[in-house]
C-alpha angles and dihedrals in degrees: 000000000000117000118030104257121201134194101235098176143002134188141170141169128235108277118237142184116262090253088072086073097221117167121232095230092055093045093049094045092055094046092049093048090050093051093047092049090049090052096047090234136114129229088253088065093059115101101185135017132203119191122194130198139131109204109051146075121291101270102032088128091067092046089053097045094048088068087068099040149299105259100154092233115149113262127198121195114221128202115174095146113245091351092059096108094053091042089057089048090050091053093046091050091051092050091055096038091053092053093242089125138002093216129039129176122209119186134168136192143168134193100196133192125232120271135028123329113277136183113265097190109057097164096071143040111297115222091227095056096090090056093045090049090057090049090051091051095046104038107353126241132266125226112238098021115112111256095232091050090051093052096049094035088056089053088055089048090053090053091049091049092054102039105022092237113175117240090239090068089066090049091058089066090064091050090052092047092055091046090055094043091057087081096046117090090192095059125105097214116039102152116103123249129199126230088247091056092048094051093043094054115103115294114246110175137323109340092342126112125181094266089056093062125082116246126242103261142184119214149112140226136179143192133198115211124196138174116258090239091054091048090054093047092050096039093240117164092226097159099159119079133188101240098176137004137169137176118202136180135196127311131187092277089061089075101042129104099286115089090202088066092043090062094045115280095134097042089049091052091048095049091046093051091053094046092048091050093049091050093044093234141103133226090266088068095060117098098172133032136182105200135175104267098168084147129011089245091062093050091052096050091042091060086067097037089056092047094242088132130008121266112284095018102091092105092056090043090058098040091050091052092241090140096063144044112318091023133091099282132003108232118202101350086178091063090258126233090312094064109008090049137241116254092173102222093041101046099088093048092047087055088052090051093050094050092045089055090047093053091045089052092237101114095109118204092004095051116139102220116244096358112168099157129045138178130215125197123186125169137178129191110244076060137271132132127188123190119185131185118205126192136180109252118244 
């Protein structure tokens, strides 16, 4: 991992549905200002900047940052689909770890449109087509169902086919997500839902109903990373360090006959193994996780990909309450993508913010007691997966 890299500051804005009409440049500005204030640093202290988003023109990062100031620092725009935020964080961590800069800023934002994700460039090859082609060959596709929901719903269907898991087990993840989000002022959906309401909502694909799908969301989040030496020199209380981190992309198994692998099971397992090894820990050492629950099916299969529970035991893991407070590991205390929302470019950095607050012990009503280690998982079809391990610094 090289240089000891610390999270000096984090910030985010309350996520909102697109109907709120919030502009990306305003969202990003407020998140950046919050992160800088939290770090005790100014924009002039930042040596490199990484801006993440999916839906926007090519230099939206500059347009967003200029609302904070004109520092002249180099800025790189990052688009790795839904893993964009964590990809920006990965680049910022590398910049600090390599010694290229003592201070790096990663921020992400998204001003989304209403409705399911759609292709915006129909005159050229879409990056999701290879994945949809595998879906068509394995299960077939359904007219009218959103493509992303079909991909992840098919992964849930593959799990059901192998282990006989009832559809209601997936629905329980949405119930848990809302229960956690009730304590998160940044979350879009904070009202509780019952399992009956989840299962009675309109069917989308496979085991998925509407309340098991993340909502289109606008929002922004940011993180300031510094070297431990710089933090000491400046007297910054940067008590959270990045102990392990890996970014992985597709391998041959990603395009085999298992839809779980098509949507990222293997690349998640690979990234997790690397991050665990770098941190010198195992999944049994993790008390709190923010994972990519774009659909309940992805949360369920990710429990096993991250090693939080053995293969084939996710149903028992859920039914025993081992995925929430009082269980083995609290998953998505923020409410996750399902309830907090999923502004694509901001999601990974919002996960970073939540886990930083957890390790600082400042997460309020959603605090995981005594947490000193945390895991972040962020994935985007296309594909990219980032797994990050955070620890409190001794």
